[in-house]
RODO-2510 file (C-alpha; in nm, 4 decimals, decimal comma):
residues 175
     n   res          X          Y          Z
     1     m     6,5978     0,5620    -3,4081
     2     p     6,4224     0,8738    -3,3538
     3     a     6,0878     0,9258    -3,5841
     4     k     6,1209     1,1468    -3,8421
     5     a     5,9349     1,5313    -3,7889
     6     d     5,6369     1,6183    -3,9764
     7     p     5,7399     1,9375    -4,2197
     8     r     5,3960     2,0930    -4,0410
     9     g     5,5658     2,0542    -3,7202
    10     i     5,3320     1,7457    -3,5824
    11     e     5,5309     1,4937    -3,3924
    12     p     5,4376     1,1184    -3,4995
    13     a     5,2214     0,9532    -3,2773
    14     d     5,3736     0,7615    -3,0174
    15     p     5,1483     0,3831    -3,0573
    16     g     5,0878     0,3790    -2,6632
    17     s     4,9565     0,7549    -2,6424
    18     s     4,5915     0,8557    -2,6740
    19     l     4,7124     1,1855    -2,8007
    20     q     4,8911     1,2002    -3,1640
    21     g     5,1036     1,4883    -3,1003
    22     n     4,9722     1,7986    -3,1739
    23     r     4,6671     1,6345    -3,3414
    24     p     4,3655     1,5513    -3,1545
    25     p     4,3063     1,2022    -3,1007
    26     i     4,1791     0,9585    -3,3533
    27     a     3,7709     0,8879    -3,2813
    28     s     3,6460     0,5469    -3,3109
    29     p     3,5145     0,4034    -3,6068
    30     i     3,1907     0,3599    -3,4519
    31     a     3,1795     0,7258    -3,2201
    32     v     2,8920     0,8735    -3,3479
    33     p     3,0366     1,2590    -3,4758
    34     p     2,9257     1,5143    -3,2237
    35     a     2,7804     1,7091    -3,5380
    36     a     2,5508     1,4175    -3,6007
    37     k     2,4582     1,3674    -3,2199
    38     w     2,3574     1,7446    -3,1917
    39     l     2,1430     1,7969    -3,4949
    40     g     1,9804     1,4390    -3,4282
    41     v     1,8811     1,5869    -3,0961
    42     l     1,7868     1,9135    -3,2349
    43     g     1,5717     1,7245    -3,5487
    44     a     1,3923     1,5385    -3,2510
    45     m     1,2639     1,8465    -3,0739
    46     p     0,9918     1,9280    -3,2905
    47     f     0,8403     1,5865    -3,2639
    48     v     0,8326     1,6115    -2,8526
    49     l     0,7417     1,9829    -2,8682
    50     l     0,4468     1,9173    -3,1191
    51     s     0,3515     1,6078    -2,9822
    52     g     0,3248     1,7510    -2,5894
    53     i     0,1453     2,0661    -2,7639
    54     g    -0,1166     1,8711    -2,9385
    55     h    -0,1798     1,6076    -2,6371
    56     l    -0,2016     1,8891    -2,3972
    57     n    -0,3807     2,1160    -2,6375
    58     q    -0,7992     2,0823    -2,6507
    59     s    -0,8463     2,4152    -2,8286
    60     e    -0,9158     2,4848    -3,1940
    61     f    -0,5491     2,4815    -3,2843
    62     q    -0,5148     2,0939    -3,1900
    63     g    -0,5936     1,9940    -3,5505
    64     q    -0,3364     2,2379    -3,6898
    65     t    -0,0730     2,1183    -3,4429
    66     i    -0,1347     1,7404    -3,4916
    67     f    -0,0893     1,8112    -3,8893
    68     a     0,2251     2,0377    -3,8320
    69     l     0,3743     1,7195    -3,6847
    70     a     0,2747     1,4657    -3,9209
    71     a     0,4106     1,6904    -4,1964
    72     y     0,7276     1,7356    -4,0191
    73     g     0,7176     1,3418    -3,9602
    74     a     0,6906     1,3266    -4,3260
    75     v     0,9465     1,5596    -4,4149
    76     i     1,1941     1,3803    -4,1643
    77     l     1,1016     1,0314    -4,3175
    78     s     1,1863     1,1551    -4,6618
    79     f     1,5350     1,2660    -4,5240
    80     l     1,5974     0,9444    -4,3641
    81     g     1,5488     0,7754    -4,7432
    82     g     1,7398     1,0515    -4,9089
    83     i     2,0373     0,9263    -4,6699
    84     h     2,0252     0,6092    -4,8325
    85     w     2,0000     0,7769    -5,1853
    86     g     2,3411     0,9836    -5,1105
    87     l     2,5110     0,6099    -4,9366
    88     a     2,4281     0,4674    -5,3103
    89     i     2,5195     0,6957    -5,5169
    90     a     2,8127     0,7743    -5,3087
    91     g     2,9328     0,3958    -5,3332
    92     f     2,9269     0,3593    -4,9755
    93     g     2,9410    -0,0017    -4,9267
    94     p     3,0125    -0,3065    -5,1294
    95     d     2,7564    -0,2407    -5,3690
    96     g     2,9108    -0,3147    -5,7468
    97     d     2,6794    -0,3985    -5,9519
    98     e     2,4147    -0,1686    -6,1429
    99     s     2,0968    -0,3865    -6,0189
   100     r     2,2245    -0,3621    -5,6303
   101     i     2,2775     0,0446    -5,6558
   102     s     1,9056     0,0507    -5,8512
   103     g     1,7513    -0,1568    -5,5869
   104     r     1,8841     0,0801    -5,2782
   105     l     1,7542     0,3702    -5,5330
   106     v     1,4243     0,2696    -5,5166
   107     m     1,4027     0,1747    -5,1310
   108     s     1,5447     0,5226    -5,0578
   109     v     1,2180     0,6906    -5,2127
   110     v     0,9597     0,4564    -5,0522
   111     p     0,9948     0,6971    -4,7304
   112     s     0,8772     0,9772    -4,9265
   113     l     0,5809     0,8111    -5,0495
   114     i     0,4783     0,6600    -4,7189
   115     g     0,5296     0,9842    -4,5416
   116     w     0,3048     1,1695    -4,8177
   117     g     0,0647     0,9438    -4,8254
   118     a     0,0324     0,9635    -4,4454
   119     l    -0,0760     1,3275    -4,4790
   120     f    -0,4181     1,2060    -4,6621
   121     l    -0,5027     0,9828    -4,3904
   122     p    -0,7120     1,0677    -4,0636
   123     a    -0,4758     1,2245    -3,8153
   124     a    -0,4337     0,9513    -3,5825
   125     a    -0,3818     0,7081    -3,8955
   126     g    -0,1491     0,8829    -4,0404
   127     l     0,0823     0,9509    -3,7319
   128     l     0,0622     0,5441    -3,6576
   129     v     0,1524     0,5007    -4,0276
   130     l     0,4428     0,7578    -3,9825
   131     a     0,5756     0,5797    -3,6507
   132     a     0,5488     0,2404    -3,8061
   133     a     0,7538     0,3662    -4,0969
   134     f     1,0243     0,5133    -3,8610
   135     a     1,0682     0,2053    -3,6600
   136     a     1,0318    -0,0063    -4,0481
   137     m     1,3727     0,2406    -4,1124
   138     l     1,5630     0,1665    -3,8159
   139     l     1,5340    -0,1614    -3,9477
   140     v     1,6753    -0,0986    -4,2740
   141     d     1,9347     0,1514    -4,1117
   142     l     2,0311    -0,1347    -3,8805
   143     s     2,0637    -0,4085    -4,1660
   144     a     2,2749    -0,1539    -4,3848
   145     a     2,5072    -0,0912    -4,1638
   146     r     2,5575    -0,4792    -4,1004
   147     q     2,6350    -0,4845    -4,4398
   148     t     2,8727    -0,1733    -4,4460
   149     r     2,6300    -0,0197    -4,6526
   150     a     2,6099     0,2699    -4,4000
   151     p     2,8513     0,3728    -4,1121
   152     a     2,9040     0,1782    -3,8420
   153     w     2,8120     0,4312    -3,6230
   154     y     2,4621     0,4806    -3,7789
   155     p     2,2641     0,2781    -3,5741
   156     m     2,3587     0,4091    -3,2628
   157     l     2,2306     0,7628    -3,3883
   158     r     1,9350     0,6135    -3,5051
   159     w     1,8430     0,3874    -3,2001
   160     p     1,7221     0,6624    -2,9647
   161     l     1,6320     0,9257    -3,2079
   162     t     1,3765     0,6233    -3,3098
   163     l     1,2239     0,5763    -3,0160
   164     v     1,1857     0,9388    -2,9416
   165     v     1,0002     0,9845    -3,2891
   166     v     0,7952     0,6577    -3,2271
   167     a     0,7088     0,7829    -2,8540
   168     a     0,5972     1,0999    -2,9903
   169     l     0,4102     0,9788    -3,2665
   170     t     0,2158     0,7591    -3,1117
   171     l     0,1591     0,9902    -2,7936
   172     a    -0,0137     1,2246    -3,0523
   173     a    -0,2454     0,9414    -3,2446
   174     l    -0,3542     0,8412    -2,8920
   175     t    -0,4725     1,2265    -2,8206
***
């Protein structure tokens, strides 16, 4: 029996086909969305650029460059915590009881506090604290994805970005 036509003119999907009529193929549930990839790469670029400039620049502006790197790191670390705040309030994952949601909300503000505190430390120490906090957030993100409290694709985005960020912060700290 032929499949019923869609009123929008889209043919039903053939189970053996990678294309579904006029619609694009459905992405794998673990594929990182293209916008997340590009925005992640663009977000990592200031880490690489500021770290490189700070490492190579031995002028009076080196301190400002390193502080700009630390400040950017604190902002992005806060953003990573905010992702978990958003996932918690959106009800992403199996959290049902109020205490588990409250725990996620509390955990989500910790990166902001660490990032802010790192700005008050001597430059090298602050950068190393930020690097350690980014590594710790990766562990939090991996755990959240394993527990279906974050999208399955999220670790695939976070791994390479975290490696770049931790390397850039560590290199700058060793300057």
